C-alpha positions in Angstrom: 0.0 0.0 0.0 2.7 2.5 0.9 4.7 1.6 -2.2 1.5 2.3 -4.3 0.9 5.6 -2.6 4.5 6.7 -3.0 4.4 5.7 -6.7 1.2 7.6 -7.2 2.6 10.6 -5.4 5.7 10.6 -7.6 3.6 10.4 -10.7 1.2 13.1 -9.4 4.1 15.4 -8.6 5.1 15.2 -12.2 1.6 16.3 -13.3 -0.1 13.0 -14.1 -3.8 13.9 -13.5 -5.0 10.3 -13.3 -2.4 9.7 -10.6 -3.7 12.7 -8.7 -7.3 11.3 -8.9 -6.1 7.8 -7.8 -4.0 9.2 -5.0 -7.0 11.2 -3.8 -9.1 8.1 -3.7 -6.4 6.1 -1.9 -6.0 8.8 0.8 -9.7 9.6 1.3 -10.1 6.9 4.0 -7.1 8.3 5.9 -8.6 11.8 5.7 -12.0 10.5 7.0 -10.2 8.7 9.8 -8.2 11.7 10.9 -11.3 13.9 10.8 -13.2 11.4 13.0 -10.4 11.2 15.5 -9.5 14.9 15.8 -12.9 16.4 15.2 -15.4 13.6 16.0 -18.4 15.9 16.6 -17.9 18.2 13.7 -20.9 18.9 11.5 -18.8 19.9 8.6 -17.1 16.6 7.8 -17.7 17.0 4.0 -16.1 20.5 4.1 -13.1 19.1 6.0 -12.7 16.3 3.5 -12.8 18.8 0.6 -10.2 20.9 2.4 -8.1 17.7 2.9 -8.2 17.2 -0.9 -7.0 20.8 -1.4 -4.2 20.2 1.1 -3.2 17.1 -0.8 -2.8 19.2 -4.0 -0.8 21.7 -2.1 1.4 18.9 -0.7 2.0 17.6 -4.2 3.2 21.1 -5.2 5.5 21.6 -2.2 6.7 18.0 -1.7 10.5 17.6 -1.9 11.4 14.0 -2.4 15.1 14.6 -1.9 14.5 15.0 1.9 13.9 11.2 2.2 10.5 11.8 3.8 7.7 9.5 2.6 4.9 11.4 0.9 2.3 9.7 3.0 4.0 10.9 6.2 4.3 14.4 4.8 0.7 14.6 3.8 -0.6 13.1 7.0 1.3 15.6 9.1 0.1 18.5 7.0 -3.5 17.4 7.2 -3.3 16.6 10.9 -1.9 20.1 11.6 -4.7 21.7 9.6 -7.3 19.7 11.7 -5.6 20.7 15.0 -5.7 24.3 13.9 -9.5 23.9 13.3 -9.8 22.6 16.8 -8.3 25.8 18.1 -10.6 27.9 15.9 -13.8 26.3 17.3 -15.6 29.1 19.0 -18.2 29.0 21.8 -20.8 29.7 19.1 -20.1 26.3 17.5 -20.6 24.4 20.7 -24.2 23.1 21.3 -26.3 25.2 23.6 -27.8 23.1 26.3 -31.5 23.8 25.4 -30.9 23.8 21.6 -32.4 20.7 20.0 -29.9 18.2 18.5 -30.5 16.3 15.3 -32.4 13.6 17.3 -34.8 16.3 18.6 -33.6 16.0 22.1 -31.6 18.8 23.9 -28.3 18.2 25.7 -30.2 18.7 29.0 -32.4 15.8 28.2 -29.4 13.5 27.8 -28.0 14.4 31.3 -29.3 12.0 33.9 -31.4 13.6 36.6 -30.3 13.7 40.2 -32.9 11.1 41.1 -31.4 8.7 38.5 -27.9 9.2 39.9 -29.1 8.6 43.4 -31.0 5.5 42.4 -28.0 4.1 40.6 -25.7 4.8 43.6 -28.2 3.1 45.9 -28.4 0.1 43.6 -24.6 -0.1 43.4 -24.3 0.1 47.2 -26.9 -2.6 47.7 -25.2 -4.8 45.1 -21.9 -4.3 46.9 -23.5 -5.3 50.2 -25.2 -8.3 48.5 -21.8 -9.4 47.1 -20.3 -9.3 50.6 -23.2 -11.5 51.9 -22.7 -14.0 49.0 -18.9 -14.1 49.8 -19.8 -15.0 53.4 -21.9 -18.0 52.4 -20.4 -21.5 52.6 -18.5 -22.5 49.5 -21.0 -25.1 48.3 -24.0 -22.7 48.6 -22.0 -19.9 46.9 -21.1 -22.2 44.1 -24.7 -23.5 43.5 -26.2 -19.9 43.6 -23.5 -18.7 41.3 -24.1 -21.4 38.7 -27.9 -21.0 39.0 -28.2 -17.2 38.9 -25.1 -16.0 37.1 -24.4 -18.8 34.7 -28.1 -19.7 34.1 -27.7 -23.4 34.7 -30.7 -25.4 35.7 -30.7 -27.5 38.9 -30.3 -30.8 36.9 -27.3 -29.2 35.0 -25.7 -28.1 38.3 -26.3 -31.6 39.7 -24.5 -33.2 36.7 -21.7 -30.5 36.8 -21.0 -30.9 40.5 -21.6 -34.7 40.6 -24.2 -34.4 43.4 -27.9 -35.4 43.5 -30.7 -33.1 42.2 -32.2 -32.9 45.7 -28.9 -31.9 47.3 -28.6 -29.0 44.7 -32.2 -27.9 45.4 -31.7 -28.0 49.2 -28.3 -26.2 48.9 -29.9 -23.5 46.8 -32.8 -23.0 49.2 -30.4 -22.9 52.2 -28.2 -20.3 50.4 -31.2 -18.1 49.7 -32.4 -18.5 53.3 -29.0 -17.6 54.6 -28.8 -14.5 52.4 -32.2 -13.4 53.6 -31.1 -13.8 57.2 -27.9 -11.8 56.6 -29.9 -9.1 54.8 -32.5 -8.9 57.6 -29.8 -8.6 60.3 -27.6 -6.0 58.7 
């Protein structure tokens, strides 16, 4: 790929128009990738891509092959610097206003979780952490059976075969584990 790009660049530098078109097509994915990485929320991607093609033409005019710098590296740096300059030029007017509707029809405020949602999530995480501590306090066999049943979605008969114990023992162990968890939860 690099050899092809360098060959096309050399031909394009000598004025071959078909090489310029082919080089532009070869470098378009690179330009789109750089735009996506440096200016991911830009609404003017097509304009930036067109500007990238102009920069490519300028690079073909100013490229000096005697400096032993690959053309691809030279162009990539020029285009990257252009995009980074664009980042500096983004003014506050280009940033979305919180109440202004986005393309989806929602405002930025709608996307921010409410305080109640955050509190609920924190409470659920705290309860989950507490429950995890209770599960760790269970005897090994009960913890293993409950883990296989609830987290690995195995049925009681599958657990029985996996552990090599009777179905009834698995059912009793599961019931005892749940009972012990309830007791721990009630006495916290």
